[in-house]
Each structure stands twice: as C-alpha cells, then as structure tokens.
C-alpha positions in Angstrom: 8.9 -6.9 -13.4 7.0 -9.1 -11.0 9.5 -8.3 -8.3 8.3 -4.7 -8.5 4.9 -5.8 -7.2 6.6 -7.0 -4.0 7.4 -3.4 -2.9 3.7 -2.5 -2.6 3.0 -5.5 -0.4 6.1 -4.6 1.7 5.0 -1.0 2.2 1.5 -2.1 3.3 2.9 -4.7 5.7 5.3 -2.3 7.3 2.6 0.4 7.7 0.3 -2.2 9.3 3.1 -3.2 11.7 3.8 0.4 12.7 0.2 0.8 13.9 0.4 -2.3 16.1 3.4 -1.2 18.2 2.9 -1.3 22.0 3.1 2.5 22.2 0.4 3.1 19.5 -2.3 3.5 22.2 -0.6 6.7 23.6 -1.5 8.8 20.6 -3.8 11.8 21.0 -7.2 12.0 19.2 -5.9 14.4 16.6 -2.8 12.2 15.8 -4.9 9.1 15.7 -7.4 10.7 13.2 -4.5 12.0 11.1 -2.9 8.6 11.1 -6.2 7.0 9.9 -6.5 9.6 7.1 -2.9 9.2 6.1 -3.1 5.4 6.3 -6.1 5.3 4.1 -4.5 7.5 1.5 -1.3 5.4 1.5 -3.3 2.2 1.2 -5.3 3.6 -1.7 -2.1 4.8 -3.4 -0.5 1.4 -3.0 -3.6 -0.4 -4.4 -3.7 2.0 -7.4 0.0 1.3 -8.0 -0.6 -2.4 -7.7 -3.4 -2.1 -10.3 -1.2 -0.1 -12.7 1.7 -2.5 -12.3 -0.5 -5.5 -12.8 -2.0 -4.1 -16.0 1.4 -3.2 -17.4 2.8 -6.7 -16.6 -0.2 -8.4 -18.3 0.1 -6.0 -21.3 3.9 -6.7 -21.6 3.1 -10.5 -21.4 0.6 -10.2 -24.2 -2.5 -11.1 -22.2 -4.6 -8.4 -23.6 -3.5 -8.9 -27.2 -2.8 -6.3 -29.8 
C-alpha cells in the first residue's frame, strides 16, 4: 500500500518538470494563467489523495485503534 503513495509524488514531480522546460516562457498570458489554475487544482487534488491514502494506510496498520 505504501507504494501507492509514490504515484502522487511522481505526478507532482513530472508536473513541476513540465513547467521548467526551455520553451515554457513562450506561452501567452491566457495560457500561463490557465496553467497556473490547472496546476494549483492538480496539486490540491494530489495532496488530498495523499492525505486520504495516508489515513487509510494508518488505519489499516492499526494506528488509530478500534
């Protein structure tokens, strides 16, 4: 189950790398704003997924008790 958490980090890393490409500065203002909005939404979704997976792993491991 812990390997499932690696996917979230991988998605965040790949999204960060795509914004740092040499041709990223050629985007228009509308595209750049859209990318920032989409990027923020993706990061928030990944963090929420990470939170849910972490809680389920801790619950399955018996951390919270019954």
